C-alpha angles and dihedrals in degrees: 000000000000122000091230124043114255092247095045117149124174110243118243133189089251088066085077088075125069112227118199103242130197107278127021123350113188120187145154121223110231107171141049118284117266115196130194151135125260142185135174122251133192112274129218094264125065110273093005121132129194129196118246114199135190121194121231118216113188121227125244090278093054093252126136108246116244092240093055096101124076114264116236091244090055092051093049092047090050090051099249113206114268116254121246090201109104090205092060110125094197098041091231133091119270121255117246133219113232146180122225129188146145113266140178107235106212095195094053093033092225143103113259140160117252125203118195120189099157108109088202086068101035095056097053091042089052091048091051091051091052092060120100113274092008099082090104109063091190087078098062141028130251121212122198119191113203126196130174129007141251115007089345094063114129127193131197117193123205131168130202136227124280107282141148123254116244113279094244091056092050090050092050091048090057091063099034114121115207140149113198091183088069087073090067089057094050093260136120121265097221108041 
């Protein structure tokens, strides 16, 4: 018998985030929706980039305020990543709108935070949540199939039937301590 299990991996803080992997990614949304804008800035080390996020809080009418996006001056001051697009007017990469929420990742069997910035996923997820009986995504799973990489990445979204999570997952959720807002300050949600 080995001291460490054959599939042992040392946990890291980045394990708190669900990354869409090639193949099937099945998850259940378990928190409120957090919206925002993000871009990548130069990190401290050569070639390193770090995400910079800004939370969006909708107004009383449910609209995104006009000042929700980063201003160009802010992005430049925060050292936004240079654009590789020769047609870029600003010379820096564009900011992206994203969704952020706590999920239960069925494959990893753990709670994680998932950030989705691909509009090709946000729009069909939104459409599903507008259907009768599917307005609460904590009652059913989503499954995203990912194939390819880079600009050739393709996603297929599917969602399951209304069903309960296993009892042990619900019990663990009751005691889980997390703060999704920490992500907007460059922190980790489950410290």
